[in-house]
N, C-alpha and C positions, 0 to 999 in steps of 0.2 A: 695326414691326420684324419681328414674326412673319409678317405678311402678305408682306413683302419676301423673307424666307427661303423661304417656301413657293413663291413665284413663281420665285425663282432655282433652287431645287431641282427644281421642275417643268420649267422650261425646260432645265436641265442633263440631266435624265432623258430628256426628249423628244429633245434633240439626240443623246444617246447612242444611243437606239433608232434614230433615223434614220441615223446614221453606221453603226451595226451592220448595218442593212438594206441600205444601199448597198454596203458592203464585201462582204457575203455575195453579193449579186447580181453584183458585178464579179468576185469570185473564182470564182463558178460559171461565168460566161462565159469567163473565162481558162482554167479547167480544161477546159471543153468545147473550146476552141480548141486547147489543147495536145494533147488526145486526138485531135482530127481531124488535126492535123499528124502525129502518130505513126502513125495509120492510113494516111495518104498515103505516108509513108516506107516502111512495111511493104509496101504495094502495089507501090511502085516497086522495092523490093529483090526481091520475089517475081517480078516480071515480068522483071527483069534476070537472075536466077539461072537457069541452065539445068539440066535434069535430068541425073543421072549416067549415064543410058543413052546419051547422045550422045557420051561419051568413047570415042575410038578411037585405037589406036596404029598409025601407018602403017609404022614401020620399027623393027626391033630389030637392033642390030649383031650380027654373027656371034659375036664374042667373048662377048657376054652370053647368047646362045642356049645355048651349051655349059654355062654356069653354071646356067641356069634349068632344064635338063633333068634335073638330079640329083634322085633320089627322096629327099625329105625328109619325114619323118613329123612330125605335130604341128602342122600348119597351114602357112601360107604363109611362106616364108623370104625375107627381104629382105637382100641383101648389104650389109655395112657397109663404107664407104669412109672412111678417115681424111682429114680436111681439114687441110692444112698451111697455116699462115699465114706 
């Protein structure tokens, strides 16, 4: 009876260790895969984004030019326009 219990406990412990080892290795591979996918997404986003230096305004309507020429101290002033729904 004691011999049977020792064998059952030993086999149970051994299976637990093996399962733990395989789960850790699978989780490590999965984590590495997720990190690689994230790196690829970041590279794709960085290559698609364009620098702010490339922004240019081709046309400013004359009605807006008069408003923009006002001398306003304390930073850049942005006109507020109310949106009606």
